[in-house]
Steps between C-alpha positions, in 0.01 A plus 500: 500500500611862444671661797300757688600861479672656803185681595312171550767291669460471877863583565519796259588847610214732591412767253465863613177545693482135613556376857864510607683404819545786745834530682598800714222709351614455135356270235725221378398279205441137584789283379411167332581189703776285351572135582779451755843535343369652173622843396289749304517446119572852388281613212293177475133477579408288800370154436126455519376368833191293570227661708597284799850647496408863457625734772247595763360853485684748722326595826319831526724801550369547857601149598843552352539822697404321820747220432778747426434685821500181699827384343657842556399494868646153546826609336513807723444288812777265394734795432430671830503180709763500773810312402616222735736645758833330570542320831616734775774256599789307344623147571827322437697202630815495713703181551749477787738201542678423824860385463500363853233371738362773724631787288293812544292627213598848599163670554250568776125440466178573678136401471311704239174436682636638828634809329166538315305481828728766649438741214125434504485596866706813437250606233199400717566555874152373576601155367592264777792256474256209505293647222807573291621145546169367368527699177650337190845612406808415295626151562860569419841573653635858506861560413615754765881507459777365278837428657807607306707203386213250538352280233219749426752784467711293262192416294424872464853569381482222240142567387435877497193449284342285778643664809302499825465770764342553841125514470471228237276204578579128477181331381633151432802289609578176317137475393354560847270796558390467865716726722590215742603268214696777329698563820591127518611496133744784569721237673544300178827479310349657190240768562283630214309813592218660313522864572231765467530880502206739495514819303512831681240632257172324423143583398202477738144568378228613737161473326260717702216409262491141631633558850265795572708612796758769574853462374622466854846645532677824589800630310755771502732647240867413480777548251619201305857377514597664173386842625305572180161337554267535799337192647220433748588297807230285663503592870200313637264221382146482637382153606169531311610670175550383143877481534491269801232281333716474186804417715310217666391363166856495379625340820246214467624435148 
């Protein structure tokens, strides 16, 4: 049979005055569908299609506008969505090997949980020692001092990219994570420590829309260390404010 003219083929371009696809407020001619992997045949008329294969009629212009607005809003939401923040801590591994039985590792430690309870009570004088002890806290060992000439000091000299310092936490020793078991593993000939260091700067979000309470802290102004940028120093935290509630949520995690 004779091929249909472009004006009758379902995939043909729309003539002026006919329905056209709307994109960003401008009319764009409908482009004929081509089989997968087939390029346009420049200058040749499209092959006739059976009625069952004809392209569906374009939706009304109002429907296209609504779809475009919906797609644009979704793209905007995706663009403005908050990017995942990096973890506010870093972790690395330290391996210490004793050359003789009983050789000191060359560092002093303390209980992170005990230090945490002390700081909680300093921030909240109304909190009793018993109540502070019942709160969850970091189950780790706190590195308090490094002795010069010891195994930890020698590690720092040999591995400047993985050096330790006072204030770092030991969160695992030879695969053990309970504080009592970690302390026992420190007597082994080979001691593998997983260290953790929290950043001095981190992001905390207080959403008053969901908490529906006051922010709950007092602050004062202080100069930063570089002398060029002013900072606000938190001076007091209320026990019933958004900041304390957020702190408790983070502690429980």
